[in-house]
C-alpha positions in Angstrom: 26.8 49.9 -72.4 23.9 50.7 -74.6 21.7 48.1 -76.2 22.3 48.4 -79.9 19.6 45.9 -80.7 16.8 47.8 -79.0 14.1 48.8 -81.5 13.3 52.5 -81.9 10.8 53.6 -79.3 8.5 55.2 -81.9 7.9 51.9 -83.6 5.1 49.6 -82.4 5.4 45.9 -82.1 3.9 44.1 -85.0 1.2 41.6 -84.1 2.7 38.1 -84.0 1.5 35.6 -86.5 1.1 32.3 -84.7 2.3 29.3 -86.6 -0.1 26.8 -85.2 1.6 23.6 -86.1 4.5 24.7 -83.9 2.1 25.1 -81.0 0.4 21.8 -81.7 3.8 20.1 -81.8 4.7 21.5 -78.4 1.5 20.0 -77.0 2.4 16.6 -78.3 6.0 16.9 -77.0 4.6 17.9 -73.6 2.5 14.8 -73.6 5.6 12.7 -74.4 7.4 14.3 -71.5 4.5 13.1 -69.2 4.6 9.6 -70.7 8.4 9.6 -70.4 8.3 10.3 -66.7 5.5 7.8 -66.1 7.7 5.2 -67.9 10.7 5.9 -65.7 8.4 5.6 -62.7 7.5 2.0 -63.5 10.4 0.8 -65.7 14.0 -0.1 -64.9 15.5 3.4 -65.2 14.8 4.9 -61.7 15.6 8.5 -62.4 12.5 10.2 -61.0 11.1 11.6 -57.8 9.0 8.5 -57.2 9.8 5.1 -58.7 8.5 1.5 -58.5 11.1 -0.5 -60.4 9.5 -3.1 -62.6 9.2 -6.6 -61.3 8.1 -8.2 -64.6 9.4 -8.2 -68.2 6.9 -5.6 -69.3 9.2 -3.0 -67.7 11.5 -3.5 -70.7 8.8 -2.1 -73.0 8.8 1.1 -70.9 12.6 1.3 -71.1 12.3 1.1 -74.9 9.8 4.0 -74.8 12.3 6.0 -72.7 15.2 5.3 -75.1 13.2 6.2 -78.2 11.9 9.3 -76.6 15.3 10.4 -75.3 16.8 10.1 -78.8 14.8 13.0 -80.1 12.1 14.7 -78.0 14.1 17.2 -76.0 16.2 18.1 -79.0 12.9 18.7 -80.8 11.9 21.0 -77.9 15.1 23.0 -78.4 14.4 23.2 -82.2 10.9 24.6 -81.7 12.2 26.9 -78.9 14.8 28.2 -81.4 12.1 29.0 -83.9 10.5 31.5 -81.5 13.8 33.2 -80.5 14.6 35.4 -83.5 11.2 37.0 -83.9 10.9 37.7 -80.2 14.4 39.3 -80.2 13.5 41.4 -83.3 10.4 42.7 -81.7 11.7 43.5 -78.3 15.5 44.1 -78.6 18.1 42.2 -76.7 17.6 43.8 -73.3 13.9 43.4 -73.1 14.1 39.9 -74.7 16.5 38.7 -72.0 14.4 40.3 -69.3 11.3 38.5 -70.6 13.3 35.3 -70.7 14.4 35.7 -67.1 10.7 36.3 -66.2 9.3 33.4 -68.2 12.1 30.9 -67.5 14.1 32.1 -64.5 11.1 32.7 -62.2 9.5 29.3 -62.8 12.9 27.7 -62.3 13.4 29.4 -58.9 9.8 28.6 -57.8 10.3 25.0 -58.8 13.5 24.7 -56.8 12.1 26.5 -53.7 8.5 25.4 -53.6 7.8 22.4 -55.7 10.9 20.3 -55.3 10.7 20.1 -51.5 7.1 18.8 -51.9 8.3 16.3 -54.5 11.2 15.0 -52.5 9.5 14.9 -49.0 8.6 11.2 -49.4 12.2 10.3 -50.3 13.5 12.3 -47.3 11.2 10.6 -44.8 12.1 7.2 -46.1 15.9 7.6 -46.4 17.2 10.6 -44.4 17.1 9.2 -40.8 18.6 12.1 -38.7 19.9 14.1 -41.7 18.5 17.7 -41.6 16.3 18.5 -44.5 18.4 21.4 -45.7 21.4 19.0 -46.0 19.3 16.4 -47.7 18.1 19.1 -50.1 21.6 20.1 -51.0 23.0 16.6 -51.3 20.1 15.6 -53.6 19.9 18.9 -55.4 18.8 19.0 -59.0 16.2 21.0 -61.0 14.4 17.9 -62.1 12.7 18.4 -65.5 13.4 22.1 -65.2 16.9 21.5 -66.5 15.4 22.2 -69.9 14.4 25.7 -68.8 17.8 26.2 -67.2 19.6 25.3 -70.4 17.2 27.2 -72.6 17.9 30.3 -70.5 21.6 29.9 -71.1 21.0 29.4 -74.9 18.9 32.5 -75.0 21.6 34.6 -73.3 24.2 33.3 -75.7 21.9 34.2 -78.6 21.5 37.8 -77.3 25.3 38.1 -77.1 25.7 36.8 -80.6 23.1 39.2 -82.0 24.8 42.1 -80.2 28.0 41.5 -82.1 26.4 40.4 -85.3 24.1 43.4 -85.5 27.0 45.8 -85.1 28.5 44.4 -88.3 25.4 44.8 -90.3 21.9 46.2 -90.2 19.7 44.7 -87.5 16.6 42.8 -88.4 13.5 44.9 -88.5 11.5 44.7 -85.2 8.3 44.8 -87.2 9.2 41.9 -89.5 6.6 39.1 -89.5 7.4 35.5 -89.7 9.3 34.9 -92.9 7.7 33.5 -95.9 8.6 29.9 -97.0 12.1 29.8 -98.4 14.1 27.0 -99.9 14.5 24.1 -97.6 17.8 22.3 -97.4 18.1 19.4 -99.9 18.7 15.7 -99.2 22.5 16.1 -99.3 22.4 19.0 -96.7 20.2 16.9 -94.4 22.5 13.9 -94.7 25.5 16.1 -94.1 23.9 17.6 -91.0 23.0 14.1 -89.7 26.6 12.9 -90.2 28.0 16.0 -88.6 25.7 15.6 -85.6 26.7 11.9 -85.3 30.4 12.9 -85.4 30.0 15.6 -82.8 28.0 13.3 -80.5 30.7 10.6 -80.9 33.5 12.9 -80.1 31.6 14.5 -77.2 30.8 11.1 -75.8 34.5 10.3 -75.5 34.7 12.8 -72.7 31.0 12.9 -71.5 29.9 9.3 -71.3 26.3 8.4 -72.1 24.2 8.0 -69.0 26.4 10.5 -67.1 24.9 13.2 -64.9 26.1 16.7 -64.1 25.0 17.2 -60.5 26.0 20.9 -60.2 23.6 22.0 -62.9 21.3 19.0 -62.6 21.6 18.1 -66.3 20.4 14.5 -66.6 21.5 14.0 -70.2 24.8 15.9 -70.9 25.8 13.4 -73.5 23.0 14.9 -75.7 24.3 18.5 -75.5 25.6 18.4 -79.1 22.1 17.6 -80.3 20.5 20.3 -78.2 22.9 23.0 -79.4 22.6 21.9 -83.0 18.8 21.7 -83.1 18.4 25.0 -81.3 20.6 26.6 -84.0 18.6 24.8 -86.7 15.4 26.3 -85.2 16.9 29.8 -85.4 18.1 29.4 -89.0 14.9 27.5 -90.0 12.8 30.4 -88.8 14.9 33.0 -90.6 14.9 31.1 -93.9 11.4 29.6 -93.8 12.8 26.0 -94.0 10.0 24.3 -92.1 7.2 25.9 -94.1 8.9 24.7 -97.3 9.9 21.2 -96.5 8.6 19.0 -99.2 6.3 16.1 -98.3 8.9 13.7 -99.6 11.2 14.9 -96.8 8.5 13.8 -94.3 8.1 10.4 -95.9 11.9 9.9 -96.0 12.1 10.9 -92.3 9.4 8.5 -91.4 11.1 5.7 -93.3 14.5 6.3 -91.6 12.8 6.5 -88.2 10.8 3.3 -88.8 13.9 1.4 -89.9 15.9 2.8 -87.0 13.2 1.7 -84.5 13.0 -1.8 -86.0 16.7 -2.2 -86.1 17.4 -1.0 -82.6 17.1 -4.3 -80.7 19.0 -6.3 -83.3 21.7 -3.6 -83.5 22.0 -3.5 -79.7 22.4 -7.3 -79.7 25.3 -7.0 -82.1 27.0 -4.0 -80.5 26.5 -5.1 -76.9 26.7 -2.9 -73.9 29.6 -0.9 -75.3 27.2 0.9 -77.7 25.9 2.8 -74.7 29.2 3.5 -72.9 30.9 6.0 -75.3 34.7 6.2 -74.8 35.6 6.3 -78.5 34.7 2.7 -79.4 33.5 1.8 -82.9 30.3 0.6 -81.2 29.8 4.1 -79.8 30.2 5.5 -83.3 27.5 3.2 -84.7 25.3 4.2 -81.7 25.9 7.9 -82.5 25.0 7.4 -86.1 21.8 5.5 -85.1 20.8 8.3 -82.7 21.4 11.1 -85.1 19.6 9.4 -88.0 16.6 8.4 -85.8 16.3 11.9 -84.3 16.5 13.7 -87.7 14.1 11.2 -89.2 11.4 11.6 -86.5 11.7 15.4 -86.5 11.4 15.6 -90.3 8.4 13.3 -90.3 6.6 15.2 -87.5 7.4 18.7 -88.9 5.8 17.8 -92.3 2.9 15.9 -90.8 1.9 18.7 -88.4 2.4 21.4 -91.0 0.1 19.5 -93.5 -2.5 18.1 -91.1 -2.4 20.0 -87.9 -1.8 23.6 -88.7 -5.1 24.8 -87.2 -6.6 25.1 -83.8 -10.1 25.0 -82.3 -11.0 25.9 -78.8 -9.5 22.7 -77.4 -6.3 23.2 -79.3 -5.9 26.7 -77.9 -6.6 25.4 -74.4 -4.0 22.7 -74.8 -1.3 24.9 -76.3 -1.9 27.8 -74.0 -1.3 25.6 -70.9 1.5 23.4 -72.3 4.3 25.3 -70.6 2.5 25.3 -67.3 2.0 21.5 -67.7 5.7 21.1 -68.2 6.5 22.9 -65.0 3.7 21.3 -62.9 3.5 17.8 -64.2 5.9 16.3 -61.5 3.3 17.1 -58.8 0.6 15.2 -60.6 2.8 12.2 -61.4 4.3 11.9 -57.9 0.8 12.2 -56.3 -0.6 9.5 -58.7 2.4 7.3 -58.0 1.8 7.4 -54.2 -2.0 6.9 -54.8 -1.5 3.7 -56.8 1.3 2.3 -54.7 -1.1 -0.3 -53.4 -2.0 -1.7 -56.8 -0.1 -4.9 -57.7 0.0 -5.1 -61.5 2.4 -5.5 -64.4 4.5 -2.4 -64.9 3.0 -1.7 -68.3 -0.5 -1.9 -66.8 0.3 0.6 -64.0 1.9 2.8 -66.7 -1.3 2.8 -68.8 -3.5 3.6 -65.8 -1.4 6.4 -64.4 -0.7 7.9 -67.9 -4.4 7.9 -68.8 -5.1 9.9 -65.6 -2.0 12.1 -65.6 -2.5 13.8 -69.0 -5.9 15.3 -68.3 -5.1 16.0 -64.7 -1.9 17.9 -65.6 -3.8 20.2 -68.0 -6.5 20.7 -65.4 -4.0 21.7 -62.8 -2.2 24.0 -65.2 -5.4 25.7 -66.2 -6.3 26.1 -62.5 -2.9 27.6 -61.6 -3.0 29.9 -64.6 -6.4 31.3 -63.6 -4.7 33.0 -60.6 -4.1 36.7 -61.4 -0.6 37.4 -62.6 0.4 33.8 -63.2 -0.2 33.9 -67.0 2.6 36.4 -67.3 5.2 33.8 -66.3 3.3 30.6 -67.3 
């Protein structure tokens, strides 16, 4: 079967115009990933390679950080990833785009599973396994850790290629030399509200079958209840790139998003007190519906606020910014090594959970970027990281 989306060989790739506020947002989101995993290390949600469950009330503050982060940050990652997909596909064609995705996503995923994960789980194996062979322990505890995002993004990319293959047969394919689109007309308030309500409804219906807090061990997906958000925001990223939405969002949209997110954050604990534990259990209850509405509104609000803020204030980079953004993906892949090493290094320290969180987080962020820069200095590594 021929690749109908492949650009003509006589045409050269157009130089890519970097949209710097996207790159800067990825840096901030990567920092949030690090803070998120330090928080689960010392909070009351033990879903990490190394954990010290909190022994004092300050662990509850870390749990709040995890809940607020989880509500939006990985969906935001998928949105930004979606922004880069159409242009890359246009320049390279479907076959080369997918080959590059396999290189940039598939190879780090395999290396993480084969090389990094055994190192990360060795402490758990020696403490728990007794006479269980390591290969059996590895299979029983198998999951891709934070690389689930890479795994899902690879699937989304493959689906996009298939969709483009059929869509381009019906009409003229996009020009491979097309630059990033000029600002278009951003969706109005009613469209944003409609999207938020649709996302809340989809999440509510999905959570009747896939309960919040569930885990898919076969693919290692730690948050399958958020899949509607991931799919929706990835699609919004693709459409937003094509139509120039994010460059044309009015400042009022950012302020409105900030207000919604702030009200949502302040209302979370009182709302949780009213709804009770059923708000987090899904299953088609009215409490689950309210929880889905809160999650969708909070996520959309934070994303709107950050998109406008970074477009207006952080759409530029100096030397440090280029260093941070250039190494952000490598940091995402490698940060578990740093966090687990720091966790073991500070196991002796007896301190409130939030204090250990602050110490380890302050050390982890610069160390993760230092390790990423060191690894990417190895010849050939930059091609995949």
